[in-house]
C-alpha positions as CSV (number, residue, x, y, z in Angstrom):
1,M,38.8,26.2,6.0
2,F,37.9,27.8,3.0
3,K,38.6,31.8,2.5
4,A,35.8,34.1,1.3
5,M,36.7,35.6,-2.0
6,T,36.9,39.0,-2.2
7,N,35.4,41.1,-4.8
8,S,38.9,41.7,-6.6
9,G,39.6,37.8,-6.3
10,R,36.1,37.4,-8.3
11,W,37.2,39.6,-10.9
12,K,40.2,38.0,-11.4
13,G,38.3,34.9,-11.7
14,V,36.1,36.3,-14.3
15,A,39.1,37.5,-16.2
16,C,40.8,33.9,-16.1
17,L,37.7,32.4,-17.7
18,C,37.5,34.9,-20.2
19,M,41.1,34.4,-21.4
20,L,40.4,30.6,-21.3
21,L,37.2,31.2,-23.7
22,V,39.4,33.2,-26.1
23,V,42.2,30.6,-26.1
24,W,39.7,27.8,-26.7
25,A,37.9,29.8,-29.6
26,G,41.1,30.2,-31.1
27,A,41.8,26.4,-30.6
28,V,38.4,26.0,-32.7
29,Q,39.9,27.8,-35.5
30,A,43.4,26.2,-35.1
31,K,41.6,22.8,-35.1
32,L,39.5,23.0,-38.0
33,L,41.9,25.1,-40.0
34,A,45.3,23.6,-38.8
35,P,45.7,20.8,-41.4
36,Y,45.8,23.7,-44.0
37,L,48.1,26.0,-42.3
38,W,51.0,27.0,-44.7
39,E,49.8,24.6,-47.4
40,N,46.5,26.5,-48.7
41,R,44.6,29.6,-48.6
42,V,40.9,29.1,-47.2
43,L,37.7,30.7,-48.7
44,L,35.0,30.7,-46.1
45,I,31.6,30.9,-46.8
46,F,28.8,31.9,-44.4
47,A,25.1,32.2,-44.9
48,P,22.1,33.0,-42.8
49,A,19.8,30.0,-44.4
50,N,20.0,27.3,-47.0
51,P,19.4,27.6,-50.2
52,D,21.1,31.1,-50.3
53,A,21.2,32.5,-53.7
54,R,24.7,34.0,-53.0
55,T,26.2,31.0,-51.7
56,L,25.1,29.0,-55.0
57,Q,26.3,32.1,-57.3
58,L,29.5,31.9,-55.6
59,T,29.5,28.1,-55.6
60,N,28.9,28.0,-59.3
61,D,31.5,30.9,-60.0
62,L,34.1,29.0,-58.0
63,H,33.2,25.9,-60.1
64,K,33.6,27.4,-63.4
65,R,37.2,28.7,-62.4
66,S,38.1,25.7,-60.4
67,C,41.4,25.4,-62.1
68,E,42.4,29.1,-61.2
69,V,41.5,28.1,-57.6
70,A,43.2,25.1,-57.5
71,D,46.2,27.2,-58.7
72,R,46.2,29.4,-55.9
73,H,45.7,26.5,-53.3
74,I,42.5,27.8,-52.3
75,I,40.3,25.3,-50.2
76,I,36.6,26.1,-49.6
77,G,34.6,26.0,-46.4
78,K,30.6,26.7,-46.5
79,F,28.9,27.6,-43.3
80,I,25.0,27.7,-43.2
81,V,23.3,28.5,-39.6
82,N,21.8,25.7,-37.7
83,E,23.4,23.3,-40.2
84,P,26.6,21.2,-40.2
85,G,29.3,23.0,-42.5
86,W,31.9,21.9,-45.1
87,L,35.4,22.2,-45.2
88,N,37.5,21.1,-48.2
89,G,34.6,18.6,-49.0
90,K,34.7,17.1,-45.5
91,P,31.8,17.2,-43.1
92,V,32.1,19.8,-40.2
93,E,29.9,19.4,-37.1
94,L,27.3,21.9,-36.1
95,N,28.9,22.9,-33.1
96,Q,32.0,23.3,-34.7
97,S,30.3,25.4,-37.7
98,A,29.0,27.7,-34.9
99,E,32.1,28.0,-33.1
100,L,34.0,29.3,-36.3
101,R,30.8,31.7,-37.2
102,N,31.7,33.2,-33.3
103,K,35.3,33.2,-33.9
104,Y,35.1,35.4,-36.9
105,A,32.1,37.4,-35.5
106,I,29.8,36.6,-38.3
107,E,26.0,37.2,-37.4
108,D,23.6,34.5,-37.9
109,N,21.4,36.7,-40.4
110,R,24.7,37.6,-42.0
111,F,26.2,36.7,-45.6
112,A,29.9,36.7,-45.6
113,V,33.0,35.9,-47.5
114,L,36.4,35.5,-45.7
115,L,39.6,34.6,-47.3
116,I,42.3,33.2,-44.9
117,G,45.9,33.1,-45.7
118,K,48.1,30.3,-45.8
119,D,49.8,32.0,-42.4
120,G,46.0,31.8,-40.9
121,G,45.4,35.3,-40.5
122,E,42.0,37.0,-42.2
123,K,43.0,38.7,-45.3
124,Y,39.7,39.7,-46.8
125,R,36.4,39.9,-45.6
126,L,32.7,40.9,-47.7
127,Y,29.2,40.8,-46.9
128,E,28.2,40.3,-50.7
129,V,29.3,37.7,-53.4
130,P,32.8,38.7,-54.3
131,E,34.4,39.4,-57.7
132,L,36.6,36.4,-58.0
133,N,39.1,38.6,-60.2
134,E,39.4,41.1,-57.0
135,I,40.2,37.9,-54.7
136,F,42.7,36.1,-57.4
137,A,44.4,39.7,-57.6
138,L,44.5,40.0,-53.8
139,I,46.3,36.6,-53.5
140,D,48.4,37.2,-56.7
141,G,49.7,40.1,-55.1
142,M,50.7,38.2,-51.8
143,P,54.5,37.4,-51.4
144,M,54.2,33.7,-51.1
145,R,52.1,33.6,-54.2
146,Q,54.5,35.7,-56.0
147,V,57.0,33.0,-55.0
148,E,54.4,30.1,-56.2
149,M,54.1,31.8,-59.6
150,Q,57.6,31.9,-60.3
151,E,58.1,28.1,-59.4
152,N,54.9,27.0,-61.4
153,P,53.5,29.2,-63.8
154,N,49.7,29.0,-64.4
155,N,48.8,26.1,-66.5
156,C,44.8,27.2,-66.5
157,K,43.3,28.1,-69.7
158,E,42.6,31.6,-70.3
159,S,40.5,33.0,-67.6
160,P,37.2,35.0,-68.0
161,S,37.6,38.5,-68.1
162,A,34.6,39.2,-65.6
163,D,33.0,37.0,-63.0
């Protein structure tokens, strides 16, 4: 009644399972970030522990320059190992935080900052606290941002010369 599976059949099954896992991992990212696709850029901050001095410094820097952050349509996501995360001020379940960390291959003991573009693609990755001027310059050089700047000139007060 049941036909014995050959070695090649087993490998095909394993390959199918692996493909499903890859699609599922992409779906995690899509589910979390989908509401922001084509509307916002997402700055993802991953930290190995809480409190983390780098996370605190970056969060403070972003807060000080909140007008420039908002002007560039940036939302912030913070993900600490073994803790629920936050994305755009909303809680993210622990398992979703871990899945996002896995999706972007961020090791548990690693601090990382990723910029995800409005198109959902990874635009920038750094394993230390970034200079905000560097991130802003990268964003300002993007074609979509060029159009945004022409349509809505920056209304922020003079920005600090250094982070």
